[in-house]
Wavefront OBJ file of the C-alpha trace (Angstrom):
o trace
v 103.441 179.149 64.507
v 100.882 181.878 64.211
v 97.998 182.331 61.831
v 98.246 184.553 58.796
v 97.088 188.133 59.398
v 95.459 190.830 57.330
v 97.233 194.187 57.509
v 94.686 196.886 56.737
v 95.810 200.320 55.516
v 93.018 202.808 56.225
v 92.231 206.127 54.528
v 93.009 207.837 57.858
v 96.648 206.715 57.562
v 96.354 204.110 60.310
v 97.235 200.444 59.895
v 95.870 197.466 61.776
v 96.793 193.773 61.811
v 93.983 191.293 62.426
v 93.948 187.498 62.515
v 92.547 185.826 59.393
v 91.618 182.519 60.995
v 93.831 180.791 58.418
v 97.192 179.222 59.172
v 98.671 179.773 55.728
v 99.014 183.007 53.731
v 97.797 181.360 50.531
v 94.524 180.298 52.191
v 93.978 183.798 53.583
v 94.545 185.372 50.143
v 92.086 182.935 48.545
v 89.474 183.740 51.201
v 89.956 187.468 50.626
v 89.695 187.042 46.840
v 86.435 185.122 47.280
v 84.997 187.934 49.396
v 85.929 190.489 46.732
v 84.463 188.260 44.026
v 81.114 188.493 45.826
v 81.415 192.315 45.996
v 81.561 192.429 49.789
v 81.396 195.904 51.317
v 82.125 194.603 54.825
v 84.439 191.767 55.856
v 85.025 190.045 59.162
v 88.586 189.761 60.481
v 89.925 189.185 63.965
v 86.453 189.437 65.497
v 85.820 192.847 63.907
v 83.646 193.979 61.019
v 85.655 196.104 58.581
v 83.973 198.561 56.197
v 85.979 198.328 52.986
v 85.066 201.918 52.076
v 87.590 202.950 54.762
v 90.381 200.676 53.489
v 93.054 201.641 50.950
v 94.794 198.260 50.771
v 95.028 194.893 52.492
v 98.195 192.818 52.833
v 98.362 189.192 53.922
v 101.288 188.638 56.271
v 102.403 185.574 58.168
v 105.077 182.975 58.740
v 103.963 180.260 56.324
v 103.043 180.697 52.668
v 101.394 177.315 52.165
v 101.376 173.771 53.456
v 104.101 171.591 51.998
v 104.167 167.832 52.108
v 107.303 165.768 51.756
v 106.518 162.327 50.375
v 109.051 159.560 49.972
v 107.823 156.874 47.552
v 110.882 154.680 47.887
v 110.620 151.585 50.028
v 113.454 150.795 52.389
l 1 2 3 4 5 6 7 8 9 10 11 12 13 14 15 16 17 18 19 20 21 22 23 24 25 26 27 28 29 30 31 32 33 34 35 36 37 38 39 40 41 42 43 44 45 46 47 48 49 50 51 52 53 54 55 56 57 58 59 60 61 62 63 64 65 66 67 68 69 70 71 72 73 74 75 76
């Protein structure tokens, strides 16, 4: 399994995928929303500093949406 990634779409037309540091897509989206809530102009992703003035959109992509737990409450 790989971590979720941010896919940045830049004003120049380029795209770039960078690691979020989060295993699940839901966690990465929540982290991104928190950064926007604090009016960040720069964010850190994949060891890089990204200037949001150069970004058109950001997608969260990855293999796993969220952690799921399967609990069996029946005794055998």
